[in-house]
N, C-alpha and C positions, 0 to 999 in steps of 0.2 A: 676661275680664270677671268681676268679683267678684259674688257672689250678692247682697250688700247695697248695690250701687252705685246711687246716686240719679242720677248723670250717667254715661252710657255713650256714648263717641264712638269710632267705629272707621273707619279708612280715609277720614276726611273730607277732601273736596277741594272748593275753591270757586274758580271762575275768573270774572273780570270781563273780558270781551273777551279781549285778548291777555295780561292780567295774571293770573298764578296766585298767589292769596293764601294758600290752604291747600292742602297737597299730601300728603295721607295722615296727617292728625292722628288719633292714638289716645290716649284718656285716660279714666280712670274717677275718679269722686269718690264715696266711700262716705258713708252716713248718719253724722252726727256728725263729719264731716271737713271741713277747709278746705284748699283748694289755691290757692297764690299762683301766678298765671300771669304770668311775666315776659317782656318782649319790648320791642324798640324801637318807636317810633311807626311804624306801617305794617307791623308784623310779622304782623298778622291777629288780634290779641287781640279787638278789638271785633267783627270778623266772626264769630268763633267764638261769642261771647256772643249775637249776634243770631240765629245759626242755632239755638242752644239755646232762645232765647226765641221762636222761630217767626216772626221778622221777616224772615229771609232763608232761602231754600232752598239746600241744598248742591247742588253739581254732581254729586258722587258720594259714596258712603259713607253711614254711618248715624249718627244722633244720637238718643239716647233720654233722657228726663227722667222719673224716678219710674216707669220701666217703659213709658213711652208714646213712640211714634215722633214725632219733631218735625215730620215732613212729613205723615204719614198720620193722626196723632191730635193735630193742633195744638191743638184746643180743650181736650182733656184735659191737655196740657202746660201751657197757659196758666193752668189752674186750680191747678197745682202749683208753678209757677215764678214768681219775682219778679225783675224786672230794675231795677237802679238804674244808669242810663246817665249820660253827661255832662250831658244835659238832664234836669231832674227831672220834666218833664211835669206841672206843676201849673198851675192856672188863677189868674193874677195878679189878676183882677177879682173873685174870690170870696174869702171869708174862709177861714181854715184849717178851721173846722167845716163850712162850706158845701162845701168841696172833698171832705171825707170823706163828707158826706151824698150828694153827687152821685155819687161813685164807687160807694158801696154800693148806691145805687138802680140805677145803670147795670148793675151786676153781677147784678141780679135778686135780691139779698139785702139789702134795706134794713135798717139797724141803728138801734136806738133811740138817742136823744141821749146817754144815759149811757154806752153802749158807745163811741160816737164820742169822747166826752170822755176816756174812759179810754185810748183809743188815743193821743190827743194828750198825755195825761199821761205815757204810757210814753216818749214822745220829748221830754219837757220843753217842750211847746208849749201846755199848757193855759191858761197865762196870756195867750196871744195868740190864743185860739180865735176871737175876733170881729174880729180885725184882717185887713185885706186882704193877700193874699199878696205883692202888689207891693212892700210895705214890708219884706219879709223878706230876710235875707242869704242867700247861696248855701247856707250850712250849714243854716239853718232850712228852706229849701225841700227840701233833701235829707232832713232829718228828717221833714218832712211826707210825702214820698214813702215813707219807711219806715213811717210810721203807716198809710198806705194798705195796704202789704204786710202789716202785722200784722193788719189786718182780714181780709185774704185768707187768712192762715195758710198760706203756701207751705211746701213741703217742701224747696225749693231756692232759693237766692239767687244771682243772677248780678250781680256788681258790677264796674263799669268805672271804674277810678281813683276809688274811693269817698272818698279823703281830699282830693281836689283841691278847693281853695277853702275848706277847713275850718280854723278856728283850733284851737289846742292843746286847748282844753276840749272842742270838738266832736269832735275826733279821739279823745280818750279815751272820750267817751261812745259813739262808734261802735264802738270796740274792745270795750267791755264788752257792747254789744248783740250784736255778732257772736259773742262767746264764749258768750253765753246761748243764742243761736239754735243754735249748734253743740251745746251741752250738751243741748239738747232733741231732738237727733237730726236737725237740719237739715244740709244739705250746702251748702257754699260754694265758688264758683269766683270768685276775685278777680283781675281783670286789672289789671296795674300795670307801670310801668317805674321805680317808686321803691323805696326800701329802708326805708320807714318802718313804721308800725303794721300795715300789711297783713301783713308778714312775721311780726310777733309773734303774730298769730292763726293763721297757717298751720301745718298739720301736714306738708305737703309743698310743695316748690318745683319748679315746672316752668318750663322756658325754651322759648319758641316762637321759632324762627329758620328761615329758608329754607322756611317753610310747614309745618314739622314740629316735634314735640316732641323736642328734642335732649337735654334733661336732665329727669329726674323722680326726685327724691331726697327722703327724709325730712328735714324741717326740722331735727330734733334732731341729725342727723349733720353739719350744715353750720353753721359760724360765719358771721358777717356778712361777713368778708373772703373766705371761701370762695365765698359766693354771688355777691359782686361780681366775683370773678375768673372764675367760670364764666359769668356773664352777659356780661361783657365779651368773653370768648373766643368764645362761640358767637354773640353778637349781631354781632360783627365778621365771623365766618365766614359767617353767614347773610344779611348785608346785601348 
């Protein structure tokens, strides 16, 4: 384990009935670092993120975020980690501004309107602050979820297929946002099975197959073709 690790996973195992999803996963992500976690559908990427987000308890092993145990210090972890999953978990019947006001009040730290508007401006949604979220595209809903995370100021971001459903403009915006988050000392774990912009942000590439991390290499040492070959080789072996 490295001293500046924001995410620390060791010997993590998760079993659902007879199905072993994770089988001894060990992985660190340091401050100011992004790791792209590659794996086929069903490889366990989402399960790993949910354990780190305290939504699922591991069967065995340990997981820590910003120095706090994901099982025994779940509340501390939730204050420091943000999850962007397949669903954006926004309220369609509220406006963008009302969503942020509701979240900030629920967190126990209500923010003034100018702070909420600034968060919307950061994700290019200020112009639709008073529009109901049901009219938003998938990409706009994901950006609204990111605005909520900006208000929470997490140290760690857990992203599950973050580019899914986004157009090219939104993908470019997301890449720039993630680069800025990383430059400010944040840690990123990005689960994906694509080879798009997620890899451009990544400092390391890890492959999850057969319930374990089977590849963990610096991104700079691997070209796009190398990554695809490694992914195909291990995904086939682990399936």
